[in-house]
C-alpha positions as CSV (number, residue, x, y, z in Angstrom):
1,M,130.1,90.7,69.1
2,N,133.2,90.3,70.8
3,R,133.7,88.6,73.8
4,I,134.6,90.7,76.6
5,P,137.3,88.9,79.3
6,D,135.4,87.0,82.1
7,T,136.9,89.8,84.8
8,Q,135.3,92.8,83.5
9,R,131.5,91.1,82.8
10,A,129.3,92.2,86.0
11,F,125.9,92.0,87.3
12,I,123.7,94.6,88.9
13,L,121.6,94.1,91.9
14,S,118.8,96.2,91.9
15,L,116.7,96.2,94.8
16,H,113.2,98.0,94.0
17,D,110.5,100.1,96.1
18,V,112.8,100.1,99.5
19,A,111.0,101.5,102.0
20,P,110.6,101.3,105.8
21,H,107.9,98.2,105.0
22,S,109.9,96.3,102.7
23,W,113.5,97.1,103.8
24,P,112.9,93.8,106.5
25,L,112.2,91.4,103.6
26,Y,115.2,92.7,101.8
27,Q,117.7,92.3,104.8
28,S,116.2,88.9,105.8
29,F,117.0,87.8,101.9
30,L,120.6,89.3,101.6
31,R,121.6,87.1,105.0
32,E,120.3,83.8,103.1
33,L,122.7,84.7,100.2
34,Q,126.2,82.8,99.9
35,R,128.3,85.6,99.5
36,P,126.6,88.3,101.0
37,A,130.1,90.4,101.6
38,S,131.0,90.5,97.8
39,L,128.1,91.9,97.1
40,V,127.2,95.7,96.1
41,S,123.2,96.7,95.9
42,T,121.6,99.3,94.1
43,L,118.5,100.5,96.2
44,L,115.8,102.3,94.9
45,V,114.4,104.0,97.7
46,V,110.9,105.3,98.0
47,P,110.3,108.6,99.9
48,D,106.4,107.5,100.9
49,F,105.8,104.3,99.9
50,H,101.6,105.0,98.6
51,R,101.8,108.0,100.8
52,H,101.7,105.5,104.0
53,D,104.7,104.9,104.5
54,P,107.1,107.7,104.9
55,A,111.0,107.2,105.0
56,E,111.4,109.7,107.3
57,R,109.2,108.7,110.4
58,S,111.6,105.3,110.7
59,P,115.0,106.8,111.6
60,A,116.3,103.1,111.8
61,F,115.3,102.8,108.2
62,C,117.3,106.2,108.0
63,R,120.1,105.3,109.4
64,A,120.3,101.5,107.5
65,M,120.1,103.5,104.2
66,A,123.3,105.7,105.5
67,E,125.1,102.6,106.9
68,R,124.3,100.7,103.4
69,Q,125.8,104.2,101.5
70,A,128.9,104.2,103.6
71,A,129.6,100.6,103.0
72,G,129.4,100.8,99.5
73,D,125.5,100.6,97.9
74,E,124.3,102.9,95.9
75,L,121.0,104.7,96.9
76,V,118.8,105.9,93.9
77,L,115.5,107.9,93.6
78,H,112.4,106.3,93.0
79,G,109.8,108.6,92.5
80,W,108.0,109.9,95.4
81,S,105.3,107.7,96.5
82,H,105.1,104.8,93.9
83,S,101.7,105.0,93.2
84,D,99.7,106.3,89.8
85,D,97.8,109.2,91.0
86,G,97.7,111.0,87.6
87,P,95.4,112.1,84.8
88,T,92.7,109.1,83.7
89,P,94.3,107.1,81.1
90,K,93.5,108.1,77.5
91,G,92.7,105.5,75.0
92,P,93.3,101.9,75.2
93,R,97.1,101.6,74.6
94,E,97.3,104.0,78.1
95,W,94.6,101.9,79.7
96,V,96.7,98.6,79.5
97,R,99.9,100.4,80.1
98,R,98.7,102.0,83.6
99,R,95.8,100.1,84.6
100,I,96.6,96.1,83.2
101,L,100.4,96.0,83.1
102,T,100.9,98.3,86.0
103,H,99.4,100.6,88.6
104,E,102.5,101.8,90.1
105,G,103.1,104.6,86.9
106,E,103.7,107.4,89.1
107,F,105.9,109.2,86.6
108,S,103.8,108.0,83.3
109,A,100.9,111.0,83.4
110,L,102.3,114.1,85.1
111,N,103.3,117.3,83.8
112,E,106.5,118.6,84.1
113,A,105.9,120.9,87.0
114,A,104.3,118.2,88.9
115,A,106.9,115.6,88.4
116,Y,109.9,118.4,89.3
117,A,107.9,119.2,92.4
118,R,108.1,115.6,93.4
119,I,111.4,114.8,92.7
120,R,112.7,118.2,94.7
121,D,110.9,117.2,97.3
122,G,112.9,113.7,96.8
123,L,116.0,115.5,96.9
124,A,115.3,117.8,99.7
125,L,114.7,114.2,101.8
126,C,118.3,113.0,100.6
127,R,119.7,116.0,101.3
128,R,118.5,116.2,104.6
129,Q,119.0,112.3,105.3
130,D,123.1,113.1,103.9
131,W,122.1,110.7,101.1
132,R,124.0,111.0,98.0
133,V,122.0,109.8,94.3
134,S,122.9,110.4,91.1
135,G,120.3,108.5,89.4
136,F,116.6,108.2,89.2
137,V,114.4,105.2,88.2
138,P,110.7,106.1,87.5
139,P,108.2,103.5,89.3
140,G,107.3,101.1,87.0
141,W,109.9,102.1,84.6
142,L,107.2,104.5,83.3
143,S,107.6,108.0,82.3
144,N,105.9,110.8,79.7
145,E,108.1,113.1,77.5
146,A,107.1,115.8,80.4
147,S,108.3,113.8,83.3
148,R,112.0,112.6,81.4
149,R,112.2,116.4,81.1
150,A,112.0,116.9,84.8
151,I,114.5,114.2,85.6
152,R,116.6,115.6,83.5
153,D,116.5,119.2,84.5
154,A,116.8,117.8,88.2
155,G,120.5,117.1,87.5
156,F,120.4,113.5,87.7
157,D,123.6,111.7,86.1
158,Y,121.4,108.8,84.7
159,R,118.0,106.8,84.7
160,T,116.7,103.8,83.8
161,D,113.8,101.9,82.4
162,A,112.7,98.6,81.2
163,G,115.4,98.1,78.7
164,A,118.3,100.7,79.1
165,L,119.9,103.2,81.2
166,Y,120.2,106.9,79.5
167,R,123.1,109.0,80.2
168,L,121.3,112.8,80.9
169,A,124.1,114.6,79.8
170,D,124.1,113.5,76.3
171,G,121.2,111.5,76.0
172,E,123.1,108.6,75.4
173,R,121.0,105.0,75.3
174,L,122.7,102.6,77.0
175,P,121.3,98.7,76.6
176,L,120.7,97.2,80.1
177,P,119.6,93.4,79.7
178,T,117.2,93.0,82.6
179,V,116.5,89.9,84.2
180,V,112.8,90.6,86.4
181,M,110.3,88.6,88.0
182,S,106.3,88.8,87.9
183,S,105.1,86.9,91.4
184,R,101.4,88.2,91.5
185,S,100.0,84.5,90.9
186,S,101.3,81.4,91.0
187,W,101.3,80.6,86.8
188,R,103.0,84.3,86.6
189,R,105.9,83.0,89.2
190,R,106.5,79.8,86.8
191,W,106.1,81.5,83.6
192,F,108.6,84.4,84.5
193,E,111.0,81.9,85.9
194,R,111.3,79.6,82.6
195,L,111.6,83.1,80.9
196,N,114.2,83.9,83.0
197,Q,116.6,81.0,82.5
198,A,116.1,81.4,79.0
199,R,117.0,85.5,79.3
200,L,119.8,84.5,81.7
201,R,121.2,81.9,78.9
202,R,120.8,84.7,76.0
203,F,122.8,87.4,78.0
204,Q,125.7,85.1,79.3
205,H,128.1,87.3,76.9
206,R,126.7,90.3,77.9
207,P,129.2,92.9,79.5
208,V,126.4,93.5,82.4
209,I,123.2,92.1,83.7
210,R,120.7,93.8,85.6
211,L,118.6,91.9,88.5
212,A,115.6,93.5,89.3
213,L,114.2,92.5,92.2
214,H,110.8,93.5,94.3
215,P,109.4,92.7,97.6
216,V,106.6,90.6,96.5
217,D,109.1,88.2,94.8
218,L,110.3,87.8,98.2
219,R,107.1,86.7,99.8
220,H,106.7,83.5,97.5
221,P,109.3,80.3,97.8
222,E,109.7,79.7,94.8
223,S,110.6,83.5,93.4
224,R,112.8,83.9,97.1
225,A,114.5,80.5,95.5
226,F,115.0,81.8,91.8
227,W,116.4,84.9,92.9
228,R,119.0,83.7,95.5
229,R,120.1,80.6,93.2
230,T,120.3,83.3,90.2
231,I,122.4,85.6,92.6
232,D,124.7,82.8,93.7
233,A,125.5,82.0,90.4
234,L,126.4,85.2,89.0
235,S,128.5,85.5,91.9
236,E,130.5,83.1,90.8
237,Q,130.9,84.3,87.0
238,R,130.9,87.6,87.4
239,R,131.6,91.1,89.9
240,C,128.4,92.8,91.3
241,V,128.5,96.4,91.0
242,S,126.2,99.4,91.3
243,K,124.8,101.1,88.0
244,A,126.7,104.3,88.8
245,Q,130.1,101.8,89.3
246,W,129.7,100.1,86.6
247,L,129.2,103.4,84.3
248,M,132.6,105.0,85.5
249,E,134.2,102.0,85.0
250,N,133.1,102.3,81.6
251,E,133.9,105.9,81.6
252,R,130.3,106.8,81.1
253,L,129.9,109.1,83.9
254,P,132.1,111.5,85.5
255,A,133.7,110.5,88.9
256,S,131.4,113.0,90.8
257,G,128.0,112.4,91.5
258,S,124.8,114.7,90.7
259,E,124.2,118.3,92.2
260,S,120.8,118.0,94.4
261,L,118.2,120.6,93.9
């Protein structure tokens, strides 16, 4: 593998599950970082988190998102409710995928019409708030073939899963090395910190690294400290870019964003 110049290396700061209840956690965390002015965040916005935290009932949150976008952050549609209320899992593999690994795979078992309806409602919210979105990230990074068709047909430029970014115009798969924590228990936090240190060493010569933060990470001092150290270190070594920015710089996407429904 040819090494790319240091000046071209980048990292993506991806903040998941952004909603009125979680935004204060992210705000306080971002203020703790050494170089906050150099950071460009990719904000994965959930329109109605678990159906009890509707974004539009919080004008302050909606204004904050508009201000962050105006300052250079990217807004990405992250499902509708972030809750897996689809059909009951069939078979052990699907049960593990949707009930053991996560309960958040909203788009893991929807039919195409149901998936499209949720995306349509999310894009309508974005239009009302004058938020520009060109990407879609299914909650839990889980989707089935039907929901992927709905995502493609909605006009997004890209979608991502746990290991890659997909350009929807031609289906090209672009590997996206990812660092993510699991903060649900103390042993998971310890184990994932060691795992992520090894991942960061392995990814050091990759052109881009994605950091995937979740609100639960910031509620635990050890996970919060890991992310603070990691972001501060990468800020000294790499440029921080949004997903859409990195893709455009590498001639992966057209300069214009996607059309909303």
